[in-house]
C-alpha positions in Angstrom: -0.1 0.3 0.2 2.8 2.6 1.3 5.0 3.3 -1.7 8.2 2.6 -0.6 10.6 5.6 0.9 13.5 4.8 -0.6 13.9 5.5 -4.4 17.4 5.0 -5.4 19.0 7.8 -6.1 16.1 9.7 -6.8 16.9 13.2 -7.5 16.2 16.3 -4.5 12.9 18.0 -5.1 11.8 15.8 -7.5 8.7 13.2 -6.3 8.1 9.9 -8.2 4.5 9.3 -9.5 2.1 8.4 -6.3 -0.7 6.4 -7.8 -4.6 7.0 -7.3 -6.0 4.9 -3.8 -9.9 5.3 -4.9 -10.5 1.7 -5.0 -9.0 0.7 -1.9 -11.4 -0.2 0.6 -11.5 3.0 3.9 -10.3 0.7 6.4 -7.1 0.1 4.3 -6.4 3.4 3.1 -6.7 4.0 7.3 -4.2 1.8 8.4 -1.8 3.1 5.3 -2.2 6.6 6.2 -1.9 5.8 9.8 1.8 4.4 8.8 2.7 7.1 6.7 1.6 9.8 9.1 3.6 7.6 12.3 7.1 7.9 10.0 6.4 11.8 8.8 6.4 12.0 12.4 9.5 10.1 13.4 11.5 12.8 11.7 10.3 15.3 14.3 13.2 14.9 16.2 15.6 15.4 13.7 17.9 18.1 12.6 17.0 20.4 9.7 19.8 22.2 7.7 17.7 24.3 6.5 13.5 24.6 6.1 13.4 23.7 9.5 10.7 25.5 10.8 8.8 25.2 8.2 9.1 21.0 8.6 7.7 21.0 12.0 5.2 22.8 11.6 3.7 20.7 8.8 5.1 17.4 11.2 2.7 19.0 14.2 0.1 19.4 11.6 -0.4 15.9 10.8 0.9 14.6 13.8 -2.6 16.1 15.2 -4.3 14.3 12.4 -2.0 11.2 13.5 -4.1 11.5 16.8 -7.4 11.6 15.2 -6.5 8.9 13.0 -5.7 6.6 15.4 -9.0 7.3 17.4 -10.8 6.4 14.2 -9.6 2.9 13.6 -10.0 2.9 17.2 -13.7 3.3 17.4 -14.0 0.1 15.0 -16.9 1.1 13.2 -18.1 0.7 9.7 -16.5 3.2 7.6 -18.2 4.8 4.7 -17.2 4.9 1.6 -17.4 8.6 1.0 -14.4 8.8 3.1 -12.4 7.2 0.2 -11.9 9.9 -1.6 -10.4 12.4 1.7 -8.4 9.6 2.8 -7.0 8.9 -1.2 -6.0 12.6 -0.9 -4.6 12.7 2.3 -2.5 9.8 1.1 -0.8 11.6 -1.9 -0.3 14.7 0.4 1.3 12.5 3.0 3.8 10.6 0.5 5.2 14.0 -1.4 5.4 15.3 2.6 7.9 12.5 3.1 9.7 11.9 -0.2 10.0 16.8 0.8 11.7 16.0 4.3 14.2 12.9 3.5 15.3 15.2 0.7 15.7 18.1 4.2 17.4 15.2 5.8 19.4 14.0 3.3 22.9 13.4 3.8 25.3 15.3 1.4 22.3 17.7 0.5 22.3 20.3 2.7 24.3 23.0 0.8 22.4 21.9 -2.1 19.1 22.6 0.1 20.2 25.1 1.4 20.9 27.1 -2.0 17.2 25.6 -2.9 15.6 26.4 0.6 12.8 29.1 -1.3 11.4 26.0 -3.9 11.5 23.8 -0.5 9.4 26.0 1.1 6.9 26.3 -1.8 7.1 22.8 -1.4 5.5 23.0 1.7 3.2 25.4 1.4 2.1 23.6 -1.7 1.5 20.6 -0.1 0.1 22.1 3.0 -2.8 23.8 1.2 -2.9 20.2 -0.3 -3.8 18.7 3.4 -6.8 21.3 3.6 -8.1 20.7 0.2 -8.1 17.1 1.6 -9.6 17.6 4.7 -12.1 19.5 3.3 -14.0 16.9 1.8 -13.4 14.4 4.5 -17.3 14.2 5.6 -16.0 14.4 9.6 -19.4 14.5 10.4 -20.1 10.6 9.6 -16.5 9.7 11.4 -16.9 8.5 15.0 -14.3 10.4 16.6 -14.7 12.9 19.9 -16.0 16.1 19.6 -12.4 18.0 20.7 -10.5 15.5 17.9 -13.1 17.1 15.1 -12.3 20.7 16.1 -8.7 20.2 16.0 -9.1 18.6 12.6 -10.7 21.8 11.8 -8.3 23.3 13.5 -5.4 22.1 11.3 -7.6 22.7 8.5 -7.5 26.6 8.9 -4.0 26.6 9.7 -3.1 25.1 6.7 -4.3 26.8 4.8 -3.4 30.3 6.3 0.4 28.9 7.3 3.0 31.4 5.2 5.6 28.8 4.9 8.3 31.5 4.2 11.9 30.6 4.2 13.5 31.3 7.6 15.7 35.1 8.1 18.7 32.6 9.3 18.6 30.4 6.0 18.4 33.7 4.0 21.5 34.8 6.1 23.1 32.0 5.6 23.1 31.6 2.4 23.5 34.9 1.6 27.5 33.8 3.0 27.3 30.9 0.4 26.6 33.6 -2.2 28.2 36.3 -1.3 31.8 33.7 -1.0 31.1 32.3 -4.5 31.0 36.2 -5.6 34.3 36.5 -4.0 35.6 34.0 -5.5 34.7 34.6 -8.9 36.9 38.0 -8.1 39.6 36.2 -6.7 39.1 37.2 -3.2 39.8 34.8 -0.4 37.1 34.2 1.7 36.9 35.1 5.3 37.5 31.5 7.4 34.8 32.8 10.5 31.9 33.1 7.4 32.5 29.6 6.0 33.2 28.0 9.5 29.0 30.0 10.9 28.3 28.6 7.3 29.0 25.0 8.0 28.3 24.8 11.7 24.9 25.8 10.7 24.4 23.1 8.7 25.3 20.5 11.0 28.5 20.3 8.4 31.7 19.9 11.5 33.6 17.0 10.1 36.2 16.4 7.8 33.7 13.3 6.8 30.0 15.1 6.4 32.0 18.0 4.3 33.6 15.4 1.8 29.9 13.8 1.6 29.0 17.7 0.4 31.8 17.1 -2.2 30.6 13.7 -3.5 27.0 14.5 -3.7 27.5 17.8 -5.8 29.4 15.7 -7.8 26.7 12.9 -8.8 24.1 16.1 -9.1 27.4 17.4 -11.9 27.6 14.1 -13.1 23.4 13.7 -14.1 23.7 17.4 -15.4 26.4 16.6 -17.6 24.1 15.2 -19.7 21.4 17.7 -20.2 22.7 20.4 -22.2 20.3 22.7 -21.8 20.7 23.3 -17.9 23.6 25.1 -18.0 22.9 27.2 -15.5 21.8 24.6 -13.4 25.5 23.5 -13.9 27.2 26.5 -13.1 25.3 26.9 -10.1 26.1 23.2 -8.9 29.8 23.5 -9.9 30.7 27.0 -8.4 28.9 25.0 -4.6 30.9 22.2 -5.0 34.0 24.3 -5.5 32.7 26.2 -2.1 32.2 22.9 -0.5 35.2 21.8 -2.0 37.5 24.8 -0.2 36.0 24.8 3.2 37.2 20.7 3.3 40.5 22.0 2.3 41.1 24.8 4.5 39.0 24.4 7.8 39.7 21.1 8.8 42.8 20.1 10.5 42.7 16.2 10.0 41.2 13.3 7.6 39.5 11.5 10.3 37.7 9.2 7.8 41.0 7.1 7.1 39.9 4.4 9.7 36.5 4.7 8.0 37.9 4.3 4.3 39.3 1.7 5.3 36.1 0.4 6.9 33.8 1.7 3.9 36.4 -0.8 1.8 35.6 -3.8 3.7 31.7 -2.8 3.8 32.0 -2.8 -0.3 33.7 -5.7 -0.5 30.6 -7.6 1.5 27.8 -6.0 -0.6 29.7 -7.1 -3.5 29.9 -11.3 -1.6 27.1 -12.6 -3.8 26.5 -10.8 -7.2 27.3 -12.5 -10.0 29.6 -10.4 -11.9 28.6 -11.5 -15.5 25.2 -9.4 -14.3 27.4 -6.7 -14.7 28.2 -7.4 -18.7 26.2 -5.7 -21.6 24.4 -8.8 -22.9 24.9 -7.2 -26.3 28.8 -6.7 -26.1 29.2 -8.7 -23.4 32.2 -6.6 -22.0 31.1 -5.2 -18.5 29.7 -2.3 -18.4 30.7 1.9 -18.2 27.5 3.5 -18.7 24.5 1.6 -17.5 21.4 2.5 -19.2 17.8 0.6 -18.2 15.0 1.2 -21.6 11.8 0.9 -21.4 11.7 -3.0 -21.2 13.7 -3.1 -18.3 16.3 -4.3 -19.4 19.5 -2.7 -18.4 22.7 -2.5 -21.2 25.6 -0.3 -21.9 25.1 3.2 -23.3 27.7 3.1 -26.3 26.2 -0.3 -27.1 22.0 0.1 -26.9 22.6 3.4 -28.4 24.3 1.8 -31.8 21.8 -0.7 -31.7 18.6 2.2 -31.6 20.8 4.1 -34.2 20.6 0.7 -36.9 16.8 1.7 -36.6 15.9 -1.1 -34.1 13.2 0.2 -31.7 12.6 -2.9 -29.7 14.4 -4.5 -27.1 18.0 -6.7 -28.0 16.4 -9.1 -25.1 13.6 -10.4 -25.1 12.5 -8.7 -28.8 9.5 -6.7 -27.0 8.4 -3.7 -29.1 9.4 -0.5 -27.3 6.8 2.5 -26.5 9.8 5.1 -26.6 13.8 4.4 -27.1 14.7 6.9 -23.6 17.7 5.7 -21.5 17.9 5.9 -17.8 20.9 6.2 -16.2 21.1 3.3 -13.7 23.0 5.2 -11.0 22.7 2.5 -8.1 24.5 -0.4 -10.5 27.2 1.8 -12.2 28.4 2.3 -8.7 28.5 -1.8 -7.8 29.9 -2.2 -11.1 32.4 0.4 -9.8 33.1 -1.3 -6.1 33.5 -4.6 -7.9 36.1 -2.8 -10.7 37.8 -1.2 -7.8 37.9 -4.4 -5.6 39.2 -6.8 -8.2 42.3 -4.7 -9.8 40.2 -3.6 -13.2 39.9 -0.6 -14.4 36.8 1.8 -14.9 37.2 2.7 -18.4 35.3 6.2 -18.8 32.6 5.7 -21.8 32.1 7.1 -25.0 28.7 9.5 -23.6 31.2 10.6 -20.7 34.3 11.1 -23.1 31.5 13.8 -24.9 32.0 15.6 -21.9 35.8 15.2 -21.7 36.2 18.8 -22.6 34.4 19.7 -19.7 36.5 18.2 -17.1 39.3 20.1 -18.7 38.2 23.7 -17.8 36.1 24.4 -14.8 33.0 24.7 -15.6 32.4 28.0 -13.6 33.9 31.0 -12.7 33.6 31.1 -8.9 34.8 26.9 -9.4 37.7 27.7 -11.6 39.1 30.3 -8.8 38.0 28.2 -5.8 40.4 25.4 -7.2 43.7 27.4 -7.6 43.0 29.1 -4.5 43.2 25.1 -2.8 46.4 24.4 -5.3 47.6 26.9 -4.2 47.1 26.2 0.0 47.8 22.7 -0.8 51.4 23.4 -2.1 52.5 25.7 0.8 51.2 23.3 3.5 53.2 20.5 1.7 55.9 22.3 2.1 56.1 24.0 5.2 53.1 22.5 7.0 53.8 20.4 10.1 54.0 16.2 9.3 50.2 16.0 10.2 49.2 19.1 8.0 51.7 17.3 4.9 49.7 14.0 5.3 46.2 16.2 5.2 47.5 18.1 2.5 48.5 14.8 0.7 45.2 12.7 0.9 43.2 16.4 -0.4 45.5 16.4 -3.6 44.9 12.6 -3.9 41.3 13.2 -3.8 41.2 16.6 -6.2 43.2 15.1 -8.7 41.3 11.9 -9.0 38.6 13.7 -9.7 39.0 16.0 -13.4 42.0 16.6 -15.5 41.4 20.5 -14.4 42.2 19.5 -11.1 45.5 18.3 -11.9 46.5 20.7 -13.8 45.4 23.5 -11.2 47.9 21.5 -8.7 50.6 21.1 -11.1 51.0 24.7 -11.8 51.3 24.9 -7.8 53.8 23.3 -7.8 52.8 20.1 -5.8 55.0 17.3 -7.7 59.0 18.0 -6.0 57.0 18.0 -2.6 55.1 15.1 -3.2 58.4 13.4 -4.1 59.8 14.2 -1.1 56.7 12.8 0.6 57.7 9.7 -0.6 60.4 9.0 1.5 58.0 9.9 5.0 58.6 7.5 7.8 55.1 7.5 8.3 53.3 5.0 6.2 50.0 6.9 5.6 51.7 9.8 4.0 53.6 8.2 1.9 50.4 6.2 0.2 48.9 9.4 -0.2 51.7 11.3 -1.8 52.3 8.0 -4.0 48.5 7.9 -4.9 48.3 11.7 -5.2 51.2 10.9 -7.5 49.9 8.5 -9.9 46.6 10.4 -10.3 49.0 13.6 -11.5 51.2 11.2 -13.7 48.4 11.2 -16.1 48.9 14.0 -16.7 51.4 15.1 -19.4 53.1 18.6 -17.5 53.7 16.4 -14.2 55.7 13.4 -16.4 58.0 16.1 -17.4 58.2 17.4 -13.4 58.4 14.0 -11.4 61.4 12.9 -14.0 63.3 16.8 -13.8 62.8 16.6 -10.1 64.9 13.5 -10.1 61.7 11.3 -9.6 62.7 8.1 -11.2 65.0 7.5 -9.1 62.9 8.1 -6.0 60.3 6.0 -7.7 62.6 3.3 -7.8 63.8 3.5 -4.6 60.6 2.9 -3.0 59.5 0.8 -5.4 62.0 -1.4 -3.8 62.5 -0.9 -0.2 59.2 0.9 0.8 57.3 -0.3 3.6 53.8 0.7 2.5 52.3 -2.0 0.0 49.7 -0.1 -1.5 52.6 2.9 -1.8 54.5 0.4 -4.0 51.5 -0.5 -6.0 50.8 3.1 -6.4 54.1 3.6 -7.6 53.8 0.6 -10.4 50.4 2.6 -11.5 53.3 5.9 -11.7 55.5 4.1 -13.9 53.3 2.9 -16.2 51.6 6.4 -17.0 55.4 7.9 -17.1 56.8 4.7 -20.0 53.7 7.1 -22.0 57.1 8.7 -23.8 59.6 6.8 -25.1 62.6 8.6 -23.5 61.3 8.1 -19.9 60.8 4.2 -21.3 64.5 4.3 -22.5 65.7 5.9 -18.8 63.3 3.7 -16.7 65.0 0.1 -18.4 68.0 2.0 -17.7 67.6 1.4 -14.0 69.4 -2.3 -13.5 66.2 -2.4 -10.8 63.3 -0.9 -11.9 61.6 -4.6 -13.6 63.5 -6.7 -11.1 61.4 -4.3 -8.0 58.4 -4.5 -10.2 58.6 -8.2 -10.5 59.0 -8.2 -7.2 55.9 -6.5 -6.1 54.1 -8.6 -8.4 54.6 -11.7 -5.7 52.6 -9.9 -3.3 50.3 -7.5 -4.4 46.5 -7.3 -4.6 44.4 -8.1 -8.0 45.1 -4.2 -8.3 48.6 -4.1 -7.6 49.1 -7.3 -10.2 47.4 -5.1 -13.1 49.7 -2.0 -12.0 52.7 -3.8 -12.5 51.3 -5.6 -15.5 50.7 -2.6 -17.4 54.3 -0.7 -16.1 56.0 -3.6 -17.8 54.0 -3.7 -20.9 54.5 0.0 -21.6 58.1 -0.7 -20.9 58.1 -3.3 -23.5 57.6 -0.6 -26.1 61.2 0.1 -26.2 63.4 -2.6 -27.8 66.2 -2.7 -25.4 63.8 -3.6 -22.5 62.8 -6.7 -24.2 65.8 -9.1 -23.2 65.5 -7.4 -19.7 62.1 -8.1 -19.0 62.9 -11.6 -20.0 65.9 -11.8 -17.8 63.8 -11.4 -15.1 62.3 -14.1 -14.9 58.8 -12.7 -15.8 57.5 -15.2 -18.2 57.4 -18.1 -15.3 55.3 -15.7 -13.6 52.8 -14.8 -15.9 52.4 -18.5 -17.1 51.3 -18.8 -13.3 48.3 -16.3 -13.8 47.3 -17.8 -16.6 46.7 -21.3 -14.8 45.7 -20.1 -11.3 44.3 -16.2 -11.8 40.9 -16.4 -11.5 40.7 -11.9 -12.1 40.0 -11.9 -16.0 42.5 -8.1 -16.2 45.3 -9.9 -15.0 44.6 -12.9 -17.3 43.9 -10.3 -20.5 47.6 -8.4 -19.0 49.2 -11.3 -18.9 48.5 -12.3 -22.5 48.6 -8.7 -23.9 53.0 -9.2 -22.6 53.5 -12.7 -23.2 51.9 -11.6 -27.3 54.8 -9.3 -27.2 57.5 -10.8 -25.7 56.7 -13.5 -28.3 57.3 -11.4 -30.9 60.9 -12.3 -31.0 62.4 -16.2 -31.1 64.1 -15.9 -27.3 60.4 -14.8 -26.2 59.3 -17.4 -28.0 61.3 -19.9 -26.8 60.9 -19.0 -23.0 57.0 -19.5 -23.0 57.0 -22.8 -25.1 59.8 -23.6 -21.8 57.5 -22.8 -19.2 54.6 -24.4 -20.5 51.9 -21.6 -21.7 50.5 -23.2 -25.0 48.1 -25.7 -23.2 46.5 -22.7 -20.7 46.7 -20.1 -24.2 44.3 -22.2 -25.7 42.1 -23.0 -22.8 41.4 -19.4 -22.1 41.0 -18.8 -25.7 38.0 -21.7 -25.8 36.7 -20.3 -22.6 37.4 -16.4 -21.6 34.3 -13.7 -22.1 37.2 -11.4 -22.8 37.2 -10.2 -26.6 40.5 -8.4 -25.6 41.8 -11.5 -23.6 40.9 -13.7 -26.8 42.4 -11.1 -29.4 45.6 -11.5 -27.4 45.4 -15.0 -27.3 45.2 -15.5 -31.0 47.8 -13.2 -31.0 50.4 -15.3 -28.7 49.5 -18.1 -31.0 50.5 -16.5 -34.5 53.7 -15.3 -32.9 54.2 -18.6 -31.6 53.5 -20.7 -34.7 56.2 -18.0 -36.4 59.0 -18.5 -34.1 58.0 -22.0 -33.0 57.5 -22.9 -36.7 55.9 -26.9 -37.5 56.8 -27.9 -33.9 53.9 -25.4 -32.3 51.9 -25.4 -35.4 51.8 -29.8 -34.7 50.5 -29.6 -31.5 47.7 -26.7 -32.0 46.1 -28.8 -35.1 45.5 -31.4 -32.0 42.9 -29.3 -30.4 40.0 -30.4 -31.6 38.5 -26.9 -29.8 40.9 -25.0 -31.2 39.4 -24.3 -34.7 35.8 -23.7 -33.2 37.1 -21.0 -31.3 38.7 -19.5 -34.2 35.9 -19.5 -36.1 34.1 -17.9 -33.9 36.4 -15.0 -33.7 35.6 -14.7 -37.5 32.5 -13.4 -36.8 32.2 -12.5 -32.9 35.6 -10.7 -32.3 37.0 -7.5 -32.9 37.9 -6.8 -36.3 41.4 -6.9 -35.7 41.1 -10.2 -33.3 39.2 -11.3 -36.6 41.7 -10.6 -38.9 44.8 -12.8 -36.5 42.1 -15.4 -36.3 42.2 -15.6 -39.7 45.4 -15.8 -40.2 45.8 -18.6 -37.9 43.3 -20.6 -39.8 45.1 -20.5 -42.8 48.9 -21.0 -41.5 46.8 -24.4 -39.8 44.7 -25.5 -42.6 48.1 -25.0 -44.7 49.9 -27.3 -42.0 47.6 -29.6 -43.0 47.2 -29.6 -46.4 51.2 -29.9 -46.5 51.4 -33.0 -44.3 48.6 -34.7 -46.1 50.1 -34.3 -49.5 54.2 -35.4 -47.5 55.4 -32.3 -48.2 56.6 -31.8 -45.1 58.7 -33.4 -42.6 57.7 -35.4 -39.4 57.8 -33.2 -36.7 60.1 -33.6 -33.3 59.5 -35.5 -30.9 56.6 -34.5 -28.9 58.1 -34.6 -25.8 59.9 -31.6 -25.9 56.9 -29.2 -25.8 53.3 -29.2 -24.2 50.6 -32.0 -25.1 47.0 -30.7 -26.1 43.5 -31.9 -26.3 
């Protein structure tokens, strides 16, 4: 009867459809009304950051009605059907009131609700008038209740009509301070800390973690608005508010008290993922993990890029069910997207931004408002100063803030690099405090995606520091982040050569991979893959003993991304004869064919075929003779011709030709017998 109050990721001040209750019996409606009113009244003792006076007034009115409704139920008399209309109207209004109160209480939305205080007050006024209208059509004379209670109901009806439900003067004053600070940001004026503290205290944001929730919530709202070209004004205001809250978080709080809770939340996220089937994260069309899941009219979810191509091709049916769709609307499935992000993080899988998001990539290069731009530049300079001259605690806090800010946008990275943050972060890598070292390493990992930071890291002697910490650092997380930094640095040819010239780099990477998490293994593997783009590093990687490690991953690792990256490295190494010899010597052939037959990853299958082609080229007849004995290999290759990527299809076609030519020559007696099979792995 009562609609769930937990509407996943409902936008604030946007209410779902409320269905009519006219055909419900009066007694059923009465019970549901009492439940709704009780839930609304339970909000009475909660803290309302804004619109508190309006919230308490409407709760008071509904509380009086609750007493009346409970007495009606206790009378146990038969209720006439003429009550249905009035009860139904009350039920509809009570649901909307509950949603409005939930928005006023929502964690992370306090600053945004303050900005929307006038709009929220209007809703309170409208809903109060609606309560009065519903009571007006309620035939009180037919209801068995005391005269006093009926008088109270009539009093509520009059008050609901006359109550002003204006924005409180205190709300207006605090909102004025926020708007003044935003205007100051535009003009490069550093805000008064006392003003900032007054705002946060008024809103009940007294801890770093509370402020961080505000930043995250505004970020999620901005992400949703990014796809709406017609609401640029709202996007600008959201971006300005986020700049305001980011500034407050970085400047006003002395410590990140959420470090312990961060680890706890990671644990909780892992627990949420227990029991979930990762196949549910795959798009039914592409079979790849979705990066931008959207739900269509049939109720099924697809990756936006895949279903968009389906629609663009002229299809107007659901690919999964064949159902004719009433419309081609695609609704973002934010709940699933966040679960996928958690899954990818836990398993070391990079969450690649979708094509839909890439269309808005330019927006990440620039701030979406002048206030946000100036605020971020002030924050960057503040953090750089703390990293250079702050106390140990201040340096750790600044490194943590740099870590968070550099993760979210290209513009933030640019501001931080321009503020001169690279050198002090490199120095912090040598800190004896493991948490400080981890934060510095994570910040450098995010910043190393920025082209200018790559040059600054190398210019400031960062390579030696990175390798030293990679080899000797006590913090495993920091070492794993550094492996990621080396990957991004290796995107430049000169850096690949410099990194490879250090005799300790590649052995240190391979030593790390033995103890690393799946995410750490991923960082190490992509770093090695990047280094192999420089020919001189081929021999060094082989000499360090990478092949047996990778072959073991193929046989025992359950993380698909780790297996795929291992195949990519092996395929590159197999391009030379010494690489092929090492791969065959460690018995990789069986595993490669098995993965090709069973993997759901298109990239993994492509690397399998690339690797087999290279092995056939350098291992010649001996390898080919073993491959033709695999009864399932041809089927997998033929399926790639139609289902694989264009490159995988071409490589599969080439390998099929090699195998066919070998069989034709052998049947005609044109080739000599192969060498004894004991030298190679048997394939069945």
